[in-house]
C-alpha positions in Angstrom: 11.7 46.7 -43.7 9.1 47.8 -41.0 8.6 46.2 -37.5 6.5 47.0 -34.5 9.2 46.2 -31.9 12.8 47.0 -32.5 15.7 45.6 -29.6 19.5 46.6 -30.7 21.3 44.3 -28.7 21.3 40.6 -27.5 22.6 40.5 -24.3 20.7 39.6 -21.2 18.5 42.9 -21.4 17.8 42.2 -24.9 16.6 38.9 -25.2 14.6 39.1 -21.8 12.7 42.8 -23.1 12.0 41.2 -26.7 10.2 38.0 -25.4 8.7 40.3 -22.7 7.3 42.7 -25.4 6.3 39.2 -27.6 4.4 38.3 -24.3 2.7 41.0 -23.8 1.2 42.2 -27.3 1.9 39.0 -28.9 -0.3 40.5 -31.9 3.2 43.0 -32.8 6.3 41.7 -34.7 9.7 42.0 -32.6 12.9 41.9 -34.2 16.3 41.4 -32.0 19.3 42.5 -34.0 22.8 42.1 -32.8 26.3 42.1 -34.1 27.3 38.1 -32.9 26.4 35.1 -34.6 27.1 33.3 -31.2 26.2 35.5 -28.1 28.2 34.5 -25.0 26.6 34.6 -21.2 28.6 37.9 -19.8 28.6 36.9 -16.4 29.5 33.1 -16.9 33.5 35.1 -19.0 35.7 34.4 -16.3 34.6 30.4 -15.9 35.6 30.1 -19.5 39.5 30.0 -18.4 38.8 27.3 -16.0 35.8 25.9 -14.6 34.4 25.5 -18.2 37.4 25.3 -20.4 35.5 26.2 -23.0 33.7 29.6 -24.9 31.2 27.3 -26.4 29.8 26.2 -22.8 28.8 29.9 -22.3 26.4 30.4 -25.0 23.1 31.9 -24.9 20.9 29.9 -27.1 19.0 31.9 -29.8 16.1 29.5 -29.2 14.9 31.4 -26.0 14.2 34.3 -28.9 12.6 32.0 -31.8 11.0 30.0 -29.6 9.1 32.9 -28.2 8.0 34.0 -31.9 10.9 36.9 -31.6 12.9 37.4 -35.0 16.5 37.9 -34.9 18.4 39.5 -37.6 22.7 39.6 -37.1 23.9 42.5 -38.4 25.0 45.9 -36.8 23.2 48.9 -36.4 25.1 51.6 -36.9 22.7 54.6 -37.6 19.8 56.1 -35.7 16.8 58.5 -36.6 14.7 58.7 -33.7 12.3 61.9 -35.9 11.3 59.0 -39.0 12.2 56.1 -36.7 14.7 54.5 -38.6 17.9 52.4 -38.3 20.3 51.7 -40.6 22.7 48.7 -40.7 26.3 47.8 -41.4 24.6 45.1 -43.8 22.8 47.7 -45.8 19.4 47.4 -44.8 17.0 50.2 -43.8 14.5 49.2 -40.7 11.8 51.2 -39.6 9.9 51.1 -36.0 7.3 51.7 -33.9 9.5 50.9 -30.8 12.6 50.7 -30.0 14.7 49.2 -27.6 18.1 50.0 -26.8 20.1 47.6 -25.3 23.5 47.8 -26.9 25.7 47.2 -23.5 29.3 48.3 -22.5 33.0 48.1 -23.5 35.7 47.7 -21.6 37.7 50.6 -20.6 40.8 50.7 -22.1 43.8 52.7 -19.3 46.3 55.1 -21.1 49.2 53.3 -20.1 51.9 52.6 -22.2 52.1 49.9 -24.0 48.5 49.1 -23.6 48.4 48.2 -27.2 51.5 45.6 -27.2 50.5 41.8 -28.7 49.6 39.7 -25.3 47.5 42.8 -23.9 43.9 42.1 -24.1 40.8 43.1 -22.4 37.4 41.9 -21.0 34.8 41.9 -24.4 31.7 40.0 -24.7 32.8 38.3 -28.3 32.9 34.8 -28.7 35.7 35.3 -31.5 37.6 38.0 -29.2 37.4 35.4 -26.5 37.7 32.3 -27.7 41.3 33.8 -29.0 42.3 35.0 -25.7 41.8 31.5 -24.3 43.7 29.8 -27.0 47.0 33.2 -25.6 46.1 32.1 -22.0 46.5 28.1 -22.5 49.8 29.5 -24.3 50.7 31.3 -21.3 53.0 30.7 -18.3 52.9 34.3 -16.7 49.6 35.8 -16.6 49.3 39.8 -15.2 45.9 40.8 -14.3 45.4 44.8 -14.0 41.9 45.5 -11.7 40.7 43.5 -8.4 37.2 43.8 -9.1 34.9 41.0 -9.9 35.7 40.3 -12.9 39.4 40.3 -12.4 39.1 38.3 -9.0 37.5 35.7 -11.3 39.3 35.4 -13.9 42.4 35.2 -11.4 40.6 32.0 -9.0 39.9 30.9 -12.6 43.1 30.6 -14.5 44.8 29.4 -11.4 42.5 26.2 -11.5 45.1 25.8 -15.2 48.3 26.0 -12.9 49.2 28.9 -14.5 51.3 31.7 -12.5 48.8 34.6 -11.4 49.2 38.3 -10.3 46.2 40.6 -9.3 47.2 44.2 -9.4 44.8 46.4 -7.7 46.0 50.4 -7.2 43.1 50.3 -4.7 44.3 49.3 -0.9 42.0 45.9 -1.1 40.7 43.7 -3.7 37.1 43.9 -4.4 36.7 47.7 -2.6 34.1 49.3 -3.8 31.6 46.7 -2.9 33.0 45.2 0.2 33.8 46.0 3.8 37.8 45.8 5.0 37.5 42.5 6.7 36.0 40.9 3.7 38.4 41.8 1.3 41.1 40.4 3.4 39.3 37.1 2.7 39.1 36.9 -0.6 42.6 38.2 -1.3 43.7 34.9 1.7 41.6 32.5 -0.7 43.3 33.9 -3.5 46.5 33.4 -2.2 45.8 30.1 -0.9 45.1 29.5 -4.6 48.5 30.7 -5.6 47.3 34.1 -7.1 50.4 36.7 -5.9 48.2 39.8 -4.4 49.7 43.0 -5.4 47.2 46.3 -3.3 47.8 49.8 -3.3 49.8 49.2 -7.0 49.8 51.0 -9.9 51.0 50.2 -13.5 53.7 52.1 -14.5 53.9 50.7 -17.8 53.6 47.6 -19.8 56.6 46.3 -22.2 58.3 44.5 -24.5 59.4 44.0 -27.7 56.4 44.3 -30.1 55.0 41.7 -27.7 53.9 41.6 -24.1 56.9 40.5 -21.6 56.7 42.6 -18.6 54.9 44.7 -16.3 56.1 47.6 -14.9 54.6 49.2 -11.5 55.4 52.8 -10.4 57.7 51.6 -7.7 59.9 50.4 -10.0 59.3 47.0 -9.7 58.5 44.2 -12.9 56.3 41.5 -13.0 57.1 38.8 -16.6 54.5 38.6 -18.0 53.2 36.2 -21.4 49.8 38.2 -21.0 48.3 41.1 -19.4 44.1 41.3 -18.8 43.2 44.5 -18.7 39.6 44.5 -16.6 39.1 48.1 -15.0 35.6 48.0 -15.5 33.3 48.9 -18.3 31.9 52.1 -19.8 28.1 51.9 -21.6 28.2 51.7 -24.7 26.0 54.8 -26.2 27.3 55.8 -28.9 24.6 55.0 -31.4 22.1 57.1 -28.7 24.7 59.8 -28.1 24.6 59.9 -32.2 20.9 60.4 -32.4 20.7 63.1 -29.9 19.4 61.0 -26.9 19.7 62.5 -23.7 22.6 61.4 -21.3 22.3 60.8 -17.8 25.5 61.9 -15.0 27.3 58.2 -16.0 27.2 58.9 -19.4 24.9 56.3 -19.7 21.2 56.9 -21.2 18.5 58.8 -19.1 15.3 56.8 -18.4 12.7 57.3 -16.4 11.0 55.0 -14.1 9.5 53.5 -17.0 12.8 52.6 -18.6 11.5 55.2 -21.4 14.4 57.6 -22.7 14.4 61.1 -24.3 13.1 60.5 -27.6 9.7 59.6 -28.1 8.9 55.3 -28.4 12.7 54.7 -27.5 13.5 52.9 -24.1 16.7 51.3 -22.4 17.8 48.4 -20.8 21.0 47.0 -19.4 24.3 48.3 -18.7 23.7 51.6 -21.5 21.2 52.9 -18.9 21.8 55.0 -16.1 19.8 54.3 -12.8 19.8 56.0 -10.0 21.2 54.7 -6.4 18.3 53.9 -4.4 20.1 55.2 -1.1 21.8 58.6 -2.4 19.9 59.2 -5.6 23.4 59.8 -7.2 22.9 58.1 -11.1 24.8 55.0 -11.2 25.1 52.3 -14.0 25.9 48.8 -11.9 25.8 46.8 -14.9 24.7 43.6 -13.7 22.8 40.7 -15.5 20.1 40.9 -12.6 19.5 44.6 -13.0 19.3 44.7 -16.8 16.5 41.7 -16.9 14.7 43.5 -14.6 14.5 46.6 -16.2 14.0 44.6 -19.2 10.8 43.3 -18.0 9.9 46.8 -17.3 10.7 48.0 -20.6 8.9 44.8 -22.7 5.7 45.2 -20.4 4.9 49.1 -21.0 5.7 49.6 -24.5 2.2 50.2 -25.6 0.5 50.6 -22.5 2.0 51.6 -18.6 1.0 48.0 -17.1 3.9 47.4 -14.9 4.9 49.8 -12.2 8.2 49.5 -10.8 8.2 49.8 -6.8 11.8 50.8 -6.4 12.8 52.5 -9.4 16.3 53.1 -8.2 19.4 50.3 -8.1 20.1 48.3 -4.8 23.1 46.8 -6.2 22.8 43.3 -4.9 26.3 41.7 -5.7 27.9 38.6 -5.4 30.9 36.4 -6.3 32.8 33.2 -5.4 36.7 33.3 -4.7 38.4 30.3 -3.3 35.9 28.2 -1.3 34.3 31.3 -0.1 30.8 32.9 -1.7 30.7 36.7 -1.0 27.3 38.9 -1.4 26.7 42.9 -0.8 24.3 45.5 -1.1 23.1 48.5 -0.4 25.7 50.6 1.6 28.8 49.1 3.0 30.0 50.6 6.3 32.4 52.9 4.8 30.7 53.9 2.1 27.8 54.9 4.6 29.8 56.7 7.0 31.6 58.5 4.4 28.1 59.7 2.9 28.1 61.3 6.2 25.1 58.6 7.5 24.9 57.9 11.6 24.8 53.7 11.5 24.7 51.3 14.1 26.2 48.0 12.5 25.6 44.4 13.5 27.1 41.1 12.5 26.9 37.5 13.7 29.0 34.3 12.3 27.5 30.9 12.8 27.3 27.8 11.2 25.0 27.3 7.5 23.7 23.7 8.7 22.6 22.2 12.0 24.3 20.4 14.1 27.7 22.1 12.6 29.0 18.6 12.8 26.8 17.8 9.4 29.2 17.4 6.5 30.0 20.5 4.3 28.9 22.5 7.2 30.1 26.3 6.1 30.8 29.4 8.3 28.2 31.8 7.4 29.0 35.8 8.0 26.5 38.2 8.2 27.1 42.5 8.7 24.3 44.4 8.4 24.5 48.3 8.1 21.5 50.0 9.8 20.3 54.0 10.1 20.4 54.7 13.4 17.7 57.0 13.7 15.1 54.8 11.7 16.4 51.3 12.6 16.1 51.4 8.3 18.5 48.5 6.7 20.9 50.5 4.3 23.4 48.0 3.7 24.9 44.2 3.9 27.3 41.7 3.6 27.5 38.0 4.0 30.2 35.3 3.1 30.4 31.6 4.1 29.2 28.9 1.5 27.3 28.5 -1.7 23.9 29.3 0.1 25.0 32.8 0.7 24.0 33.5 -3.1 19.8 33.6 -2.0 20.7 35.0 1.7 22.0 38.3 0.0 18.9 38.4 -2.6 17.0 37.9 1.1 18.9 40.8 2.6 18.4 43.2 -1.0 14.5 42.8 -1.1 14.9 43.8 2.9 16.2 46.9 1.8 14.0 47.2 -1.2 11.1 46.8 1.3 12.6 49.4 3.7 12.6 47.1 6.7 14.5 48.3 9.9 16.2 46.1 12.7 13.6 45.1 14.4 11.4 43.7 11.8 14.7 41.1 10.7 14.8 40.1 13.8 11.2 38.4 14.2 11.1 37.7 10.2 9.8 34.0 10.3 11.9 31.8 8.6 12.0 27.8 7.7 14.7 26.2 8.5 15.9 22.3 8.1 19.6 20.8 8.9 20.8 20.4 5.8 19.9 23.4 4.0 20.2 26.6 6.4 21.8 27.9 9.9 19.5 26.4 12.8 16.7 28.6 14.1 18.6 29.2 17.6 20.9 31.2 15.5 19.9 32.5 12.2 22.6 34.5 11.2 20.2 37.4 9.9 18.3 37.6 12.6 21.3 37.0 15.3 23.0 40.0 12.9 19.9 41.9 13.8 19.3 41.6 17.5 23.3 42.7 17.9 22.1 46.1 15.8 19.3 46.2 18.3 21.0 45.5 21.4 23.5 49.2 19.9 20.0 50.5 19.6 
């Protein structure tokens, strides 16, 4: 079997790379190979256990492929020969390609905690069948312990608590979400979870998971014990690069596949997108692997566009790492460097903050407080980081601030930005939080 463009992996990166390839090169035949018959929406996984209450409501439709002329094969690629440009599948197929896009994603990190192999210990896998079994286990459980207080762990805790379960989240760092936010933002997230009935244990390390064949309790390093019917280990993910590594493709600093600004790997005619691809931090130039769908699809559009000719130049080849989440009744967003990160890296910075209402007047129904924190390099006045929290409107506000970092805007430029406002949709023009926080920076500069 021969194809022009072959994509291995069917997550957001693989789908968008394939569709973009077909749109840019309609005369080429494009084939996507993925293991799962039903592919779940990765970002929606925590919501299967609360808001959606169903795995089937978190499925990526294959119609986006077939409607755009992309062929789909349910199989698993197990071998890659980059010299002969051939892959072999678990189902016995041999496929030759002209261009190859690796979108092999990531796998959950498994900490070698004694007892992690017990029945009832689960991981965050992007598998329809696995997640279906996990949902059954959670529905039948009363006491759930989540190990890891990053985005996924926090979202799992928030969602499962909606079902009336007793939930404990254990995080080794001083605060939940501590790698993406400064302390004052983390504390609000912790308060939101506590209000939902979640027991939050920070600065705590799991010593062991114990039970007679099946999990019964989690033991912490201070000797305390937590009753558990289900344990969910959510301590991050690692790039799935076994196929690339076996084929001799160069890996980067993080262990993900090294790519250039056009998403090309060290192997001729082989591209990589999504969680398996390494990016550079926009502000530190260090290799990073953010594992965000937004970054995956941005890279996928580049790869799909540039397969045969360089058609699209990436203005910012590095990663800004724009994050957002929703905990309890509060939304949180972050991009670039936090104040803590910037100071630890030696930046001379100025911080500007402002809290106001997200509607005007503030007496309108459903008005929420909106807090904006800007981190600015003192010498240049350039924005290098931002954090926001408030109502759901901050989801797009953090994207605006991510663009400001990408475009290297200064505090002065942010303070004089022209904006459109409406009483029901935005903060007032007289106290728009981004502008007011920028003015706060300028007053310090």
